C-alpha positions in Angstrom: -10.7 25.3 9.0 -8.0 24.8 11.4 -5.7 27.9 10.4 -8.9 29.9 10.3 -9.3 28.9 14.1 -6.1 29.9 15.0 -6.5 33.0 13.8 -9.7 33.3 16.0 -12.8 32.5 14.0 -15.4 31.2 15.7 -17.2 28.1 15.5 -21.2 27.9 14.2 -22.0 31.4 13.2 -23.2 32.1 10.1 -21.4 35.7 9.6 -18.6 37.5 10.7 -16.7 40.2 10.1 -15.3 40.9 6.6 -12.1 42.6 7.9 -10.8 39.7 10.2 -8.9 37.9 6.9 -10.9 35.0 6.8 -12.5 35.7 3.6 -9.5 34.6 1.5 -10.0 30.8 3.7 -13.5 30.6 3.5 -13.5 29.3 -0.2 -10.3 27.2 -0.1 -11.6 25.7 3.1 -15.4 24.7 2.2 -14.8 22.7 -0.9 -12.1 20.3 1.2 -15.1 19.6 3.4 -16.2 17.2 0.5 -13.0 15.2 1.0 -14.2 12.6 3.9 -17.5 12.2 2.0 -15.5 11.4 -1.3 -13.1 8.8 0.5 -15.9 7.1 2.1 -17.8 6.6 -1.4 -14.6 5.0 -2.6 -14.3 2.7 0.5 -18.0 1.7 -0.3 -17.2 1.3 -4.1 -14.5 -0.8 -2.9 -16.3 -3.0 -0.6 -19.1 -3.6 -3.4 -16.7 -4.2 -6.1 -14.6 -6.7 -4.1 -17.3 -8.5 -3.1 -19.0 -8.6 -6.5 -15.8 -9.3 -8.2 -12.8 -9.9 -6.2 -11.0 -13.2 -5.9 -10.9 -15.6 -2.6 -7.5 -14.7 -0.8 -6.7 -17.9 0.0 -4.8 -19.3 2.8 -1.4 -17.4 3.0 -2.3 -14.6 1.1 0.9 -12.8 1.7 3.3 -15.4 1.5 3.9 -14.5 5.2 6.5 -15.7 7.1 4.8 -17.0 10.8 3.2 -20.0 11.6 -0.5 -19.0 11.9 -0.7 -18.7 8.0 0.6 -21.8 7.6 -2.8 -23.6 8.6 -6.0 -23.5 6.8 -8.7 -20.7 6.4 -10.7 -21.2 8.8 -8.2 -22.7 10.6 -9.3 -26.3 12.4 -9.9 -26.4 16.2 -6.5 -28.2 16.6 -4.2 -25.8 14.6 -1.7 -28.3 13.5 -1.5 -32.2 14.0 1.9 -32.3 14.8 3.5 -29.3 16.6 6.1 -27.7 14.0 9.8 -27.4 15.0 10.8 -23.5 15.1 14.2 -22.9 14.4 14.1 -19.0 13.4 11.8 -16.0 13.3 10.5 -16.9 10.0 9.3 -20.8 10.6 6.9 -20.8 7.7 10.0 -19.8 5.1 11.8 -22.2 6.5 8.8 -25.0 5.5 8.1 -23.2 2.2 12.0 -23.1 1.0 13.7 -26.1 2.8 16.8 -25.5 0.4 17.2 -21.6 1.8 16.3 -22.0 5.5 16.6 -18.8 7.7 18.0 -20.7 10.8 21.3 -20.9 8.6 21.7 -17.1 8.4 21.5 -16.3 12.1 
């Protein structure tokens, strides 16, 4: 509908002149209007399927590198009992892989 608008098609009318060239675009664009509805339906299905059959994500589902993923989910009020030592941009990687810390390569 964007192209038809650029070509001068007015909005919110039920009829238009046949010689304007919009008759070719009209059947192409109207079925594409169902795309948002289909996408929303897929989104709702994904939510329902995830709630019904999905597994809990856990504390660190992405194997992240930063410290906010080092605590439990939900985090305790104090986050850490002892403040961790940060030596690199990826402190959680350093805690998970002590044999290959990131700070050696910086």
